[in-house]
Phi, psi and omega in degrees: 000140180247143179300147180307127174085355180267129180247150172282130185246179189306307184242009180228151181214140176238126176229152182232124175227125179050043176081004177245121177267137176243121179253116176258135184223165177090164180266348189088359177250163178052036181051037179058038169297131188253140177267180185302316178299321179296315180299321180295322178298319180295319176298316184294319179299310181295317182295319177292321177296330184294343182270354181265104182285352182273352185285147174252336183195160174229134178248138177245125186220139173270158180268166170071023175084013179219150174279282177196133179265008179110211183276154175283109189292338179300329179290338179271350180292115179079007181283152178279159180305325179290323175296321180290321178295318180298326177296316182292322177300320182290320174305306184301322178294325175294313182299318185288325178295326177288318176298332186274353178299136185280351183251163175300145182235142179231131170264122174266106194249128168221159179076253184229141167227097188228148177060231176303330178294324178289322179298322178295318176297321184281345174287342176275159181291319183229154178233108171272121193231129178296148188293339178265006181289154176235138184225145179173181182231074183274031189287335181294338179297336181266001184078024173280135179268109192299122175296148182298328181294323178294313182295323183297316179300323178290316183297323179298331181270315191238002176089158183296320183292314180293326179299310179301314180301318180295316181289318181296316185281330178067017183269161177267140180264146168290161178303321183294319180290320180295330178284323184292326181272355174093014180289325181231166188263339182200143172252130186239137179304150182299139180084002181245010186298312182299313185297316179297319178300310180301320181294320181290315181295326176293322175295318178293331181294342178277352184259149173301131181302327178295326181292320179296314179301314181298321183293316179295312182301322183291319179293316182297324182294320179295335182271349189301326177297337176271327184270327187294313181306319181294319182294331182283342183285143176283139180290124182271194178298136187246005183210139175293125189292340179264307184288323186299309180299318180295316181289322178297315179300316182296322181294319180292325178298316182294320181295323179283334184289000000 
């Protein structure tokens, strides 16, 4: 069954079963690096699902054994600073649409969750993560100027000092390390992700849907003094005008080599 008004799109799919919506995204290639159209589809899916009052939860999953490695860098090769900023604005709208869903949300993570992919995971309430997954924000390597909204999502999870360490170093964390510092909520043995997800959703099914929504709303309300100022800010420049084009081109050359 599909939620009212939700359509299956080229690389994204939304299905609803027993009050749980599952949003599948990506092509399964390039570790599910997402392009501008993909981020737009995620925003539309989340916005549409927010209107369905019968839902109890929403699950976000990537195709092809990976969650999301961030944005498709090929779209940034030769792009103007304004085009790159537009890309980040599109990403941010998708993240906020997910954060604004009134029901509990789960990121089901395997493979990689990096850059925008990690932000997508953090836009969800909980992260069920395969033990072999890698997570991080290596975006500074490309000359990206970290948006305040990206830093805020990290800081709310792991605090300012660890956030700076993660952004400065640009390294990817193992699932165990990410869990230890509080970046994700659970590490699941390989091959057991679906089972753990089903168990969690079954436990939630025993609770009144209104209670789940109220619990989420209460926590989010308490965080609003921290999250709203960042949300009101206009996105500034997001890429070093000299380093970004050079580093993106170098990355694409290495990938083709």
